[in-house]
Structure formats: C-alpha cells, structure tokens
C-alpha positions as CSV (number, residue, x, y, z in Angstrom):
1,M,-21.9,-12.7,-2.9
2,G,-18.3,-13.5,-3.5
3,S,-15.3,-11.8,-5.2
4,L,-14.0,-12.0,-8.7
5,Q,-10.9,-13.5,-7.2
6,D,-13.0,-16.3,-5.8
7,R,-14.6,-16.9,-9.2
8,I,-11.3,-17.1,-11.0
9,K,-9.9,-19.5,-8.4
10,Y,-13.0,-21.7,-8.8
11,K,-13.4,-21.5,-12.5
12,G,-9.9,-20.7,-13.8
13,Q,-9.8,-18.9,-17.1
14,L,-13.0,-17.0,-17.8
15,D,-14.3,-16.9,-21.3
16,E,-14.3,-13.8,-23.4
17,E,-18.0,-13.0,-23.1
18,E,-17.9,-13.2,-19.3
19,S,-14.7,-11.2,-19.1
20,T,-16.2,-8.5,-21.4
21,K,-19.2,-8.1,-19.2
22,I,-17.0,-7.6,-16.2
23,V,-14.8,-5.1,-18.0
24,I,-17.8,-3.1,-19.3
25,A,-19.3,-2.9,-15.8
26,L,-16.0,-1.9,-14.2
27,A,-15.1,0.6,-16.9
28,K,-18.5,2.3,-16.4
29,T,-18.1,2.3,-12.7
30,L,-14.5,3.7,-12.9
31,K,-15.8,6.4,-15.3
32,R,-18.3,7.6,-12.7
33,V,-15.6,7.4,-10.0
34,H,-13.2,9.5,-12.2
35,D,-16.0,11.9,-13.1
36,N,-16.2,12.6,-9.4
37,E,-12.5,13.3,-9.3
38,I,-11.5,10.1,-7.4
39,I,-8.9,7.5,-8.4
40,H,-9.5,4.1,-6.9
41,C,-5.7,3.1,-6.8
42,D,-6.3,-0.6,-6.2
43,V,-8.3,-2.2,-9.1
44,K,-7.9,-6.0,-8.8
45,P,-10.1,-9.1,-8.7
46,M,-10.2,-9.2,-4.9
47,N,-11.8,-5.7,-4.9
48,V,-14.6,-6.7,-7.3
49,L,-17.6,-8.2,-5.6
50,L,-20.1,-10.3,-7.5
51,K,-23.8,-9.7,-6.7
52,Y,-26.1,-12.5,-7.9
53,P,-29.5,-10.9,-8.4
54,Q,-31.4,-14.1,-9.2
55,P,-30.5,-17.7,-9.7
56,G,-29.5,-18.3,-13.3
57,K,-28.9,-14.6,-14.0
58,F,-25.5,-13.1,-14.7
59,Y,-23.9,-11.5,-11.7
60,V,-23.3,-7.8,-11.3
61,P,-19.6,-6.9,-10.7
62,K,-19.3,-4.2,-8.0
63,L,-16.1,-2.3,-7.4
64,S,-15.2,-2.3,-3.7
65,D,-12.6,-1.3,-1.2
66,F,-11.9,2.4,-1.7
67,G,-9.5,2.4,1.2
68,M,-6.6,3.4,-1.0
69,A,-8.5,5.9,-3.2
70,C,-7.4,9.4,-3.5
71,W,-8.7,12.7,-4.9
72,M,-7.4,13.6,-8.3
73,E,-6.3,17.0,-6.9
74,D,-4.7,15.5,-3.8
75,L,-2.8,12.5,-5.1
76,W,-0.7,10.1,-3.0
77,N,3.0,11.1,-3.1
78,E,4.2,7.8,-2.0
79,R,5.3,4.7,-4.0
80,G,3.6,1.4,-3.4
81,V,0.1,2.4,-2.3
82,G,-2.2,-0.4,-3.6
83,T,-1.5,-3.9,-4.7
84,W,1.8,-4.4,-6.5
85,D,0.6,-7.2,-8.8
86,Y,-1.9,-4.8,-10.4
87,M,-0.1,-1.5,-10.0
88,S,0.8,0.8,-12.9
89,P,4.5,1.6,-13.6
90,E,4.0,5.3,-12.8
91,A,2.5,4.4,-9.4
92,M,4.9,1.6,-8.6
93,L,8.1,3.5,-9.6
94,D,7.2,7.1,-9.1
95,G,4.3,7.1,-6.7
96,H,2.3,9.0,-9.3
97,Y,-1.4,8.1,-9.4
98,I,-3.6,9.3,-12.3
99,A,-6.8,8.1,-13.8
100,G,-4.7,6.0,-16.2
101,S,-3.4,4.0,-13.2
102,D,-6.9,2.6,-12.7
103,V,-7.1,1.8,-16.5
104,W,-3.8,-0.1,-16.1
105,G,-5.4,-2.1,-13.2
106,L,-8.4,-2.8,-15.3
107,G,-6.1,-4.2,-18.1
108,M,-4.3,-6.4,-15.5
109,L,-7.7,-7.5,-14.2
110,L,-8.8,-8.4,-17.8
111,Y,-5.5,-10.3,-18.3
112,T,-6.1,-12.3,-15.1
113,C,-9.7,-13.1,-16.1
114,L,-8.7,-14.4,-19.5
115,M,-5.6,-16.3,-18.3
116,G,-6.9,-17.5,-14.9
117,T,-3.8,-16.2,-13.2
118,C,-2.1,-12.9,-12.3
119,L,0.7,-11.8,-14.6
120,F,3.1,-10.8,-11.8
121,P,2.3,-12.7,-8.7
122,N,4.5,-11.9,-5.7
123,L,6.7,-9.2,-7.3
124,D,10.1,-8.8,-5.5
125,L,9.6,-5.3,-4.1
126,E,13.3,-4.9,-3.2
127,V,14.3,-5.5,-6.8
128,V,11.6,-3.1,-8.1
129,F,12.7,-0.3,-5.7
130,K,16.4,-0.9,-6.4
131,N,15.8,-0.6,-10.1
132,A,13.5,2.3,-9.7
133,H,16.2,4.1,-7.7
134,K,18.6,3.6,-10.6
135,R,15.9,4.6,-13.1
136,D,16.7,1.5,-15.1
137,R,14.4,1.7,-18.2
138,S,14.3,-2.1,-18.4
139,T,12.3,-2.1,-15.2
140,R,9.6,-0.1,-16.9
141,N,9.6,-2.6,-19.8
142,F,9.5,-5.8,-17.7
143,H,5.7,-5.7,-17.7
144,H,5.3,-6.2,-21.4
145,N,8.3,-8.5,-21.8
146,S,6.7,-10.9,-19.3
147,M,3.3,-11.2,-20.9
148,D,2.2,-14.4,-22.6
149,W,0.5,-12.5,-25.5
150,D,0.0,-15.7,-27.6
151,S,-2.3,-17.2,-24.9
152,I,-4.8,-14.3,-25.0
153,P,-7.8,-15.8,-26.8
154,S,-8.3,-13.2,-29.5
155,H,-6.3,-10.6,-31.3
156,S,-8.8,-7.8,-30.4
157,A,-8.6,-8.8,-26.7
158,R,-4.8,-8.6,-26.9
159,Q,-5.1,-5.1,-28.4
160,L,-7.4,-4.0,-25.6
161,I,-5.0,-5.3,-22.9
162,Q,-2.1,-3.7,-24.7
163,G,-3.9,-0.4,-24.9
164,T,-4.8,-0.4,-21.2
165,M,-1.3,-1.4,-20.2
166,E,0.5,1.1,-22.4
167,L,3.7,2.0,-20.4
168,D,3.4,5.6,-21.4
169,P,0.4,6.9,-19.4
170,G,-0.1,9.7,-22.0
171,R,-0.7,7.0,-24.7
172,R,-2.6,4.6,-22.5
173,F,-6.3,4.0,-23.3
174,T,-8.8,6.0,-21.5
175,L,-12.0,4.5,-20.2
176,E,-13.8,5.9,-23.2
177,N,-11.3,4.1,-25.4
178,V,-12.0,0.9,-23.5
179,L,-15.8,1.2,-23.8
180,D,-15.5,2.0,-27.5
181,H,-13.1,-0.8,-28.3
182,E,-14.2,-3.4,-30.9
183,W,-13.7,-6.3,-28.5
184,I,-16.1,-4.7,-26.1
185,K,-18.6,-3.8,-28.8
186,K,-18.7,-7.4,-29.9
187,Y,-20.4,-8.4,-26.7
188,L,-22.6,-5.4,-26.0
C-alpha cells in the first residue's frame, strides 16, 4: 500500500482513465462521509491510500487521515485548518468549511493527477493572510488565474475541474454533479 502522492511522484502525470477511477472512488467516499454530516477538510493526494487487491488489478483508492475532519454542525472557526495547497478559498480566507470545501480539494487533486504537480505548491501564507485581511478580491481569483488550463488533456476534464473549483461555493459542483459529469461517465 502506498499513497496517491507516491504514485504521482513515481509516474508523473496520470492518464485520464486512471484519474477518473480515482475521482469516482473518492467522490463516492466523500458522499458517504458528507451523508454522515462530516467534512474531511484535507482532501489531497497524500491522504489517499492505494490498496492493491491482487497483482495486475487496479488499486482501490481509500481516503485517509480524518484528523482535520469536522462535523457539519460544529465547523472549524479558524483559518488554515488543513493543507494550504488544496484548501478552498472560503476555508483559506474565512475559515469557513462546508461540504463544497471537500469538492474543491477533489478538484485540486484531479488537477494534480492530470498535471503531475500541485497547482499551488508552497503558498506564501503571510501574503495570503495579508490580502485576506484587506479582503482583496484579487486574492480570491488568484486560483483560477494561475491555472494552466491548456495543459489539461481534454475539454470535459477542464470543465469538471472548473466546476469543482468554482470560487463561489454556492455555484461549485456538488459530489452528485461530479459523479454525473460527462467526463466521469465516459470511463464508468
């Protein structure tokens, strides 16, 4: 057993089929977690363990490390709980964790799978907090402005990532939207 982070380091970019299988498994897991009124708060490749049932068979992605998880009714009221590189804007800037925060993390994870690298490695936390304090709207947009959209393999994969990483949490995809997306259905 290893982590998804280890697999990405070893293999680099994962192909669309492998990435889709990972997203399907994690979206279903997160759906069950959310149905039980829990938010994971730290969805990232390092927290996805890969169980290899038999040689030659596809591994089973397992979400791990619920150390930052919170109840939906008893949310964290603190900025910066989780891993900055995969954290949603509302969690990063406002300390507001919602089910959509996990969907954002899933979108970041998908981007990392397809690109072989994290979009925002080593964010400068001092700059983020300084801008958050000023409520500078450009800080909320730096996520999308930094993305290398042209390198995402297919248009439908880009659409899925954009939907999961919608800056407005009210417009962000739900896990049901993720599982019903055309890119996902292509590999079911």
